[in-house]
C-alpha positions, -999 to +999 in steps of 0.1 A: -736-735+375-729-741+338-730-716+309-744-725+275-731-696+255-767-685+248-775-674+284-790-640+293-771-621+320-772-633+356-758-607+379-757-615+416-731-590+431-721-554+426-699-549+396-671-555+400-678-581+427-657-586+458-637-616+443-628-595+413-617-566+434-596-590+456-579-606+426-571-573+409-556-561+442-535-592+442-525-586+406-514-551+415-487-566+438-468-581+409-479-564+377-466-531+363-492-505+375-496-491+340-512-523+327-545-531+345-566-503+359-579-506+394-598-487+420-573-458+421-585-451+385-622-450+393-639-417+386-656-415+420-671-381+413-691-394+383-701-428+398-686-446+368-665-476+376-637-486+353-625-514+376-620-547+358-640-579+363-618-610+364-629-637+340-631-673+351-645-690+319-663-682+287-684-700+261-702-688+230-713-653+237-711-657+275-684-648+301-685-658+337-664-638+363-649-650+395-679-638+414-703-661+394-718-633+374-727-641+338-724-616+311-731-614+274-699-604+257-705-578+229-667-570+226-657-604+212-628-600+236-613-573+214-629-589+183-609-621+188-639-644+195-656-640+162-668-676+162-676-674+199-656-683+230-644-719+230-659-729+197-659-768+197-640-771+164-612-748+177-611-766+210-609-800+193-581-788+171-561-775+200-566-807+220-556-829+191-525-808+184-515-806+221-514-844+222-488-846+194-467-814+191-470-782+210-438-765+199-416-768+168-387-747+155-403-720+134-379-712+106-356-741+112-377-772+116-414-763+110-443-784+122-469-797+098-496-773+112-475-743+100-475-757+065-512-763+066-520-728+079-498-710+053-516-730+026-551-722+040-542-685+042-532-684+006-565-701-003-588-678+017-572-644+010-575-626-023-558-646-050-529-622-055-518-627-018-499-659-016-469-657+008-471-653+045-449-642+074-464-656+106-464-638+139-479-638+174-496-604+175-511-578+152-482-555+161-457-582+149-476-585+116-474-548+110-437-549+118-433-576+092-453-556+066-433-524+071-400-544+069-413-560+037-420-526+022-385-514+031-367-544+015-390-542-016-386-504-022-354-496-005-372-468+013-378-469+050-406-443+053-444-447+052-476-428+052-501-436+079-534-420+091-544-400+121-568-421+142-551-453+130-542-481+154-515-506+143-502-518+176-478-506+203-446-524+195-417-500+187-421-506+150-458-505+147-462-476+172-445-454+146-476-459+124-501-458+152-517-423+157-547-433+178-539-413+209-509-390+213-502-402+248-494-436+235-466-422+214-452-392+234-428-410+258-413-430+230-409-405+202-372-408+202-374-445+195-399-444+167-394-444+129-391-407+122-397-414+085-434-423+091-457-394+084-494-391+092-522-377+071-559-372+078-583-401+075-614-393+054-639-392+082-671-380+064-687-371+097-659-348+107-642-339+074-606-328+075-590-296+062-617-274+076-643-288+052-680-282+061-701-309+077-722-311+046-694-319+022-702-349+001-684-381+011-667-386-023-653-350-020-639-358+014-622-389+001-609-370-030-595-342-008-574-367+012-562-385-019-552-351-034-533-342-002-514-375-004-505-369-040-493-334-033-471-347-005-456-373-027-451-349-056-435-323-033-398-316-028-377-346-032-366-345+005-403-348+015-411-379-005-380-398-015-380-420+015-417-430+014-420-467+005-454-476+018-489-466+027-505-484+056-543-481+063-571-498+081-600-504+057-622-495+086-605-478+116-611-499+147-600-483+179-602-450+161-640-454+163-653-478+136-646-452+110-652-463+074-638-443+045-660-432+017-665-455-013-636-453-038-610-442-012-592-475-010-591-478-048-576-443-048-549-455-025-542-484-048-538-461-078-515-438-058-494-467-047-491-480-082-481-445-095-454-439-070-443-475-067-453-478-030-462-509-011-499-507-001-505-523+033-540-530+046-542-536+083-571-561+085-562-573+120-595-560+133-616-563+101-604-597+089-620-631+091-656-622+085-660-593+109-674-568+083-696-592+064-669-603+040-639-626+047-618-594+045-629-558+044-610-550+012-633-573-007-662-548-003-644-526-028-625-552-047-592-537-039-561-559-032-532-545-012-496-556-017-494-568+019-523-576+043-519-578+080-543-602+099-546-613+135-571-612+164-599-636+153-573-656+132-562-679+161-596-684+178-581-671+211-545-682+205-520-653+198-515-656+161-510-632+132-497-629+097-485-605+070-496-620+037-482-605+005-479-607-032-452-631-045-432-604-062-432-583-030-423-611-007-396-623-030-377-591-023-366-606+010-345-631-010-338-667-001-330-678+034-294-686+039-302-708+069-305-679+093-338-660+087-335-622+090-370-619+104-382-646+127-390-655+163-388-685+186-425-692+184-431-684+147-455-710+133-463-725+167-481-758+160-508-753+186-517-718+172-515-729+136-538-758+142-563-735+159-559-710+130-567-738+105-599-747+124-610-710+124-606-707+086-623-740+079-652-732+102-657-697+087-657-711+052-678-743+058-704-725+079-706-695+056-700-670+083-691-639+063-725-638+045-743-646+078-724-617+095-735-594+067-772-603+072-770-601+110-751-568+108-778-552+087-804-562+113-784-548+142-776-516+124-813-510+118-819-514+155-792-488+162-807-465+137-840-466+156-821-455+187-804-427+168-837-414+155-850-413+191-819-393+203-809-372+173-792-345+193-768-369+211-762-399+187-743-384+159-737-414+137-739-452+134-705-463+124-689-494+109-700-524+089-711-560+094-706-568+131-681-540+136-704-512+146-704-482+168-727-455+182-710-421+182-721-398+209-719-360+207-726-330+230-751-317+204-758-325+168-749-290+155-713-289+168-706-326+166-683-323+197-674-358+209-690-369+241-667-395+257-683-391+291-716-403+279-701-433+261-681-443+292-711-439+314-733-460+291-705-486+290-707-489+328-745-489+328-745-519+304-719-538+323-737-535+356-767-551+338-746-579+323-736-566+288-700-560+280-692-532+256-663-509+252-658-473+242-636-465+212-627-434+192-599-409+198-621-393+225-637-425+238-670-412+223-681-443+204-699-472+220-682-501+201-698-534+192-676-562+180-696-592+193-691-629+187-711-638+156-731-663+176-749-638+198-786-650+198-816-629+190-827-631+226-794-618+238-795-590+213-831-581+225-819-580+261-791-557+251-813-533+232-836-531+262-807-522+285-792-498+260-826-480+256-830-478+294-795-465+298-799-438+272-832-427+289-815-427+323-784-408+313-797-383+289 
């Protein structure tokens, strides 16, 4: 059986199927038990299965598991498959590169593809961002950005935001504040100079503000809080050299700040001579309806972190900065002080070039903006049908989420409903994931190539699921 990438779901076993269960049991014999969830993690009392399905192949918007079940992937494989799984341009680039040079020597003897990718990144990002440090994960890009801020300002501290997710490496985990259990075992290893401040979630305003507070007032309150912190006693602010923020929080629940907030951060960074870092690992490369989310407000950071969709499925990332900021590293003496064995891997760089070229040539950011508006309107129809349980439609472009609450008046997050609905959709062939600090948001980060028919099928299943579970 083949998959076209445009198929509707074809489910022929229980989910997960017997082959998936057997393969995951096999995996458990050799993988750390903290990595992949299995039957021991199933919530038997609720009937909700969180057991994994094992993927065999994928194309376009489709995924086939080892049991032969075909799904429509609305996760984009963690927002990586923006152009769809196995896009022919990316596959061709990988095949051609694999025939000539798979590995070079990063900072010593670079391959041609690395040079091409750095050039294309400088061309496609805001004009002020010209110089890159390549990496292999979003976490490594954040590490590079925080190091850049330290060498530029001479200050090792930073301000980050509650609900923010910047990766789980020892450096980036210091900035991550998505869930406390991610940080708690490692607090002694983290950068103690990174402080967290509230993110301006206008649905749940910080500082005890009322639910009906105007969005601009919420943003202004957080900006004032940051200024007060930086203007406080010297011991509280003298070591802060950076602010790191997601233009739209991803794992935190597709939470967009109010208009003007990012510009306010730019002004604060200029006033206090801080390096402003935008983590666009999730939002970059067309996901929000612009090539990069910062373009919606016309705000340019000092360093921008990108990854996920950048490699078309290959682990690839970059921290891209202003020339004057990146120059603070100084010239290489022949032994780079920040590098890795696989920095600028030719295979990944060739795939990254194909991603950028395809996004630009096929006009995907504008197409995502139009498609995202249509999908948002459909979600708003559902929200009007269930006003007591759907609190807000979150996100932008094709980075969207349905936030579930216990009731509209209290806005208490309902993670149980989101997880149950995730399972309901999966058993009917649609892959979605929960997000948010309480798992209360049904997140959608689909391949851009999901067809109208596939979307219609999803909305039918989603409507049935809400009717069944509420």
